[in-house]
N, C-alpha and C positions, 0 to 999 in steps of 0.2 A: 546667813544666820539671822538677819533682821526679821525676815518673814516668820521663821520658826519662833523667834523670841516673842514676836507679837502674839502669835497663837498661844504660846505658853503663858504669857501674861494674861491673856483673855481667860484661859482656863483657871488661872489662880484667882482672878477677880470674881469669876462665877462661883468658885468654891467658897469664897468669903460671903456669898449671898445666902448661905445655908446656915442658919443659927443652930439647928438641931439635925442629927443624923447626917452629918456632912458626907462621910465616906459612903454610906449606903446610897444616898441620893446621887452622888457623883458617879459611882459605879453603875447605877441604874441608867444614867444618861449615856455612858459609854456602851452599855448593853443595848439600849434602844437604837443607837447609831449603827451597830453592827448586825443586829438581828431584826431588820425592819419588817420581816414577814412573820415574826412571832405572833402567836395568838394566845399565849398563856404565860404565866410567870415562869414555869420550868423552862420553856423555850427561850425566854430572855436570859435566864441564868446560864444557858449554854454558850453565850457569847464568850470569846477568848478574853475579853476585857472585863468581864464580870467575875471578880475574884472571890465571891462569896457563894453560899448556898442559896437556892431559890427562895428559902424562907426569909432571907434578908430583904427581899423586895417588899414584904409586908411592913418591915421596920421603916423603909424609905417612905412609904405612902401613908402609914398611920402615924408615925412619930416625926417624920421629916417636916421641916418648916422652911419657907422661902421668904426672904426679906424682899417684898415686892418693890418697895421704893428704891432700894439699893440696886436691885436687878434692872429696874427701868433706867436708872442712871448709868449703869455699866453698858447696857445695850446702846444708849444714845451716845456714849463716849466713843464707842468703836464704830459708829455710823460712818460709812464712806461719805466724805464731804463732797459737795458739788464743786465744779470748777468756779473760778473767780467770776463774779458777775452773773452767775446762773442761779435759778431758783432750785430749792429742794422741794421735790414733789412728794407729798404724803397721801397715801390712799387708805380708805377705810371701807371694809366690807364685812359681811356676816356670813359664816359658814355653818352648815348643819352636819351633825353626826347622828345617823340613824341608829337607834337602839330599841327596835320594836320588841325584842325578846327579853330585855333586861327589866323585868317587871318589878324588881326590888330596888332599882335605882331611883334615887330621890329627885324630885323636881323635873321629871321629864315633861316635855310639852309637845303639842302637835306641831309637826314640821312639814312644810311643803317641799317635796323632793322632786328634782328634775330627772329626766332620762330613765324613768321607770317603765316597765313593759306596759303596753296599752291596756292590757287586761286588768291592771291594778290601779287603784286610786292613788293619785300623786300626793298622798298624805300619810305620814308615818309618825312615830313617836321617838323622841331623842332629845339631844341638846343642841343649843346654838351658841356659837362663839363669835365675838367681834374682834377683828384683827386690824391693827394699825401697822402699815408697812411703809418703807421708803421705796418709791418706785425707781427701778434701775435705769441707768443711762449707759449704753443704748438699751432699747426695749428688750427685755428678757424675761423668762419665767422665773429667774432667780431674783428674789426680792429680800430686803433686809427687814425682818420683823422687829418692831419696836415695842409692841404691847399686845397682849391677848387677854380677854376677859370673857367669862361665860355670861350669857344673857339669861338671867333667872326669869322664872315665870311671873314675878311681880314687877318686872320692868320691861323695857323695849330696847331694840337694837339702837334706836336713835338716842335714847337716854344714856346707854352705855357708851356710845361713840362720843358724846359730849364729855362725859367723865374722863374717858381716855385722853381726849385732846387736852383737857385741862391739866391732866397729870403729866403728859409727855412734852407739851410745848415749852415749858421752862428749860428743858435740856436741849432744845433744838436751836440751830442758827436763826438769824433774824429773817432772812428771805425764805419764807415757807409758803407753799400753796397747797391747800388741802383739797383733794379731789373727791367729790361726793357723787354717787350714782343717784338715779331717780328714786330709789327707795329712801333716800334721805332728803327728799323734797319736803321740808318742814319749816314753817315760820319760826317755831320755837328754837330749832337748832340753828337757824340762820342768826337769830338775835343773840343767842348764847355765843356763837362763834365770833360775832362782831366785837365782842368784848375781849377776845384773845388777840395776841400779837401775831396773827396769821391772816393770809388772804384765802378766800374760799372760792372755788370754781365748781359749781354743781350742775348736773344735768337736770332738766326740767321735764315735768309731765306736760302733755299737750293741753290739758285743761287748766293749767295755771294762769291766773290773771294778774296783770300788773297795771299800774296807772301812773300817768305823769303828774307833776305837781298841779295843785288846784289853780284854776285861773283866778284873777283878781275879782273881787266882788263887783257885781253889776249895779248895785244901788237899788235894785228892785226888792219888793217885799219877799220875805221868806229867808230861810237859812241859806247862806252862800254854799257853793259846791266845795266838798272836801277833797275831791279827787278830780284829776284831769282826764285826758283821753285814755281809753282802755287799750291794752295790748295782750292778746292771747295767742299762743303758738298755733292752735288748731283753727283759728279764724283768720284767713288771709285778709279780710276786710279791715282788720285792725292793724295791719302791718304798714301803717302810713307814717311818713315823715321820720325816717330814721336819722340818727345823729351822724351816721357815717357808713360808707360802704367801701370795702376794699376787695379788689380782685387780683389774684396772683397765683403763685404756685407754692406747693409745700417743698420740703427738703428733697422729695423724690421727683420734683418737676411735674407734679400732678395739679390740675386746676383746683383752686379753692376760692370760695366767695364768703366774705365775712361781713355781716351787717350788725350794727349795734344801736341800742337805744339807752342813753345815759339818764341818770337821775330819775329812775323809776322807783316805785314803792308798792307795797301790798296794803290792802285796807286794814289788816289786823296789826300792822306795824308801820305806820306812815313815817316814823322817824328814821327808818332803816333805808338808806340811800343805796341803790344797787344799779348795776348795768346788766342789761339783757342782751345776749349775743345769739345770733343765728349763723350757723356754719353750714355751708352747702358744699358737698364733695361729690361731684358727678361720677367719679370713678368708683364709689363705694358700691357694695353688693346689695345694699338696701335691706339687709337682714337685721335681726334684732340687735346684734352686737356690732353691726357695721352699717348704720343708717346713712342715707344720702343727706338728709337734713337733720341737724341736731340743734337743740336749744340749750343754752347755758345761762346761769346767773353768776355774776361776778360781784363778790362782796369784799370790799377792800378799798384801795386807793382808786377813786373815781377818775383820777388823771393818769392812771397807768396806761401803757400802750396795749390796748385790748387786742390789737391785731396780732402782735407777737404772742400774746397769751392764747389767743384762739388757735394760732398755728401750732403752738406747743400742745394744745389740747387735742389737735388732730392726731398727734403722736400718742397722747395720753389715752385716746380711745383704744389703742392697742395695749396700752399699759394696764387697762382695767382687767384684761385677761390674765395678767401676771398675778393679780390677787387671787383669782380663782384657781390658777395652777398651783400657787403656793399652798392654798388651803387644801387642795386635793392631795398634794404631795405630803402634807403633814398629817392628814387624817383620813383621806378618802380611801386609800388602799391598805391601810394598816388598822386592824381591828383590835389592837391591844389597848385595853382600857383597865386592865386589872380587874379585881372583884368589883362588880357593878352594884355595890350596895353600901359601901362604907369608906370609900377613898376620896372623901371631900368632893364627890360628884365629878371626879376626873380632873379637878382643878390643878392638882400638883403635876399630874402627868402632862396636861396641856401646857403648863408653863415649862416643863422639861423639854417639850417639843419646840417651844419658842427658843430656848437656849440652844438646842441642837441646830435649828435652821440658821440662827444668827451665827453660830459657830462655823458652819460650813461656808456661809457667805463671807465671813471675816477672813477665812483662809483663802477663798478664791480671790477676793479683792486685793489681798496682800500679795498675790502671785501674778497679778495682771495689771497692766497700766489702765488707769481709769479712762473709760470711754473708748477703749481699743479692743478689738477682738483678736485674741491670739490663743495659741494652744495652751499656754500656761493658765489662762483664765477659765478654761473649760473643764468641767468635772470629768475625771476619767470614767470610762464605762466598765472597768473591771480593775480588780486589785492585782498585786503581783502574783497571787496564787491562781488567778483566772476566774475569780468569783465576781459575777456581775452585780451582786447585791451588797458587797462588802464595802463599807465606808471607813474602815479603820485607818485608812491612810490619813484622814483628817484628825483622828483622835489620839493616836499613839504618841507617847513621849518615851522613847526607848531608854533603857538603862535604869529604870526605877521599878522595883517589884510591885509596889502599891501605887497604881496610877491615880487613885483618889486622893492620895496624900502627896502628889508630886509637887504641890505648892511649896513644900519644904526643901525641894532640891535646889541647889545653888546653880 
């Protein structure tokens, strides 16, 4: 009963995050969980857990309100904690939702889309969302979402990511590593993250330049040098005099070589002390998502064991796919966005999906030992009725007529 009680309490806490239209919003979440292939409001209303008429969905999206700060606190409270002495890995990525036909939707922007037919241009119009997740241990497509925000046209994914970190970090444990992809290779973001109580490990672009500390003045005429020797990933001639080299194997007994240069800086922020790492994995396929040579920047404790961090990052290279899989599972195959002209640009629906995904992961984590693969921790592929798309096994609280008000049940 402990696992069921945890899920029930999580539902109660989520219900309290709705200042207005609580029941309508709560029923909408249950409807979205059980009718994942729905493409319209009437189809969502056919869910066995949606106890109102389909017109109530308009009330949920037009009149409903979500306390974002409280929701963020609740999601962090139920975050599966890492084992003692281990880091909590946090990933940030941006996902796109194509809405080329929604001409009345506000604030659509041009989006680059992957995997489109060759005859089409890889550009469409839609929305972009920034997602903060806790990466799973062991590596899995199931990730725990901590926050999601829409990237408006007047801002960028990097600015939204910094704002999300600033809002989420106060609720997280002390030992946190934020993993950033090459799209977040930004001096501004690095400087902002250095002021937060987190460590940052980010992938680098090949044209990024770093410099050692300036040498002492020579006493000659002219301005003394402000920077030392240059280090650039794509220029092998600059890869001289590393501070350390480590050769060994990863957790799967595959060879790995780690090289690092400590106390480096960029010209635009000479005060920011960073460590540059090069990880060579001969067994990799050398594709875009699995390169043999990867470069990273470490922003944090310069005396930390960068070898262990790099080895963990070898595993995190696989974790980066979990963010993509989570984003696709939340939005890529389900085209329900409600009326595409007046529903706060989909913001309420997207936060509802955040609740749903955290809901599912909370249930799975409570039914499986942390870090162990067993049948209890795997999502069932069908419900008791044989339906492969039905997820009501995670949502039901039997015995109460109105599931949206089950918080009152003793």
